[in-house]
N, C-alpha and C positions, 0 to 999 in steps of 0.2 A: 487497492481501494481502482473502486468500478469507476468508469469513463468517466464523464463528465455531462453525459446527454440525461436527459428527464429519466428516458423507459430501462440505461442503467445503474442508476442510481436504487430508480423505484426495485427491480430486478436484485437489485445487491441487496435490502434492506429487506424483501421477501426469504434472498438466502438465509441471511441471518436469521430472521425467526422461524424458518425451519427447523438451519441445524441445532437453534436452542429445543425448540418442545421434539426434534425426535434425538436429543439426547438425555432430553428429561425419559420419554418410553422408553428409550433403553437402557438408562440407569432403571427406572423402574421394572423392566426386565429382569437385567441382571439382578437383580436383591430378589424379586422372586426367586429365581432361580436357585441363587445362594440357601435361601431359608428352608425350603423342602429337601436342597442335599443335605444341609445341616440337621434337617431331625432327618432327615435316613441313617447320614451318618452315627447319629445315635440312638439308634433302633426303635427312635417311637416312630412306631409303624400306626400308629391312629390318627396324627397332629399330621405324618403326610399325606394321608388321606382324607382328608379333610383341605389339605391346601392342593392335592393336586387337579380338582378341580378346578378352583379357580388360579393354578400356573396355566392351565390346559388354554384358559381363557384366553390372557395375557400374551402368550405366544398364541393363538391365534391373531388376537388382536391386530400383532405385530408384524403379523407376517399377511393380513392384509393387508396392513399401513403402508404394507410396502420397507417399513422397516431393515427387516430382517428376511433372506430369501424365503420362499416353499419349503422348500429342500431343507433348508436347518430349521425351519420352524416342527418339519416331518422329523425332522430325526432328533429331538428336545424329548419333541412328546414319549418319542419310543425309545429312548434310553430311563427316561424317567417312568416309564412305566414297567419296561423291566426290571428297573432296580427296585419299584414297589415291590413284584411279586416276588422276587427275587429273597426280599426281608420281608414277608410276609410266612416263605417256607422254611 
């Protein structure tokens, strides 16, 4: 528990809210990544192409918000794009 000053208590409340929000966003990101990876594993290229734009958008949002690092976002996008091109070839 935080110290008992008003500012510390407020900071603690804010941290709890932010942590929960970040956990939800990270979960949303992971779910989206799992779905596109599953469609790639199942050789469902059409579904993967359709989901790629949405996944890239979510990855970019998470990087902008600071939930994941910029380079991590780039790595995710690069790996997904390369897997998609390999699946289409």
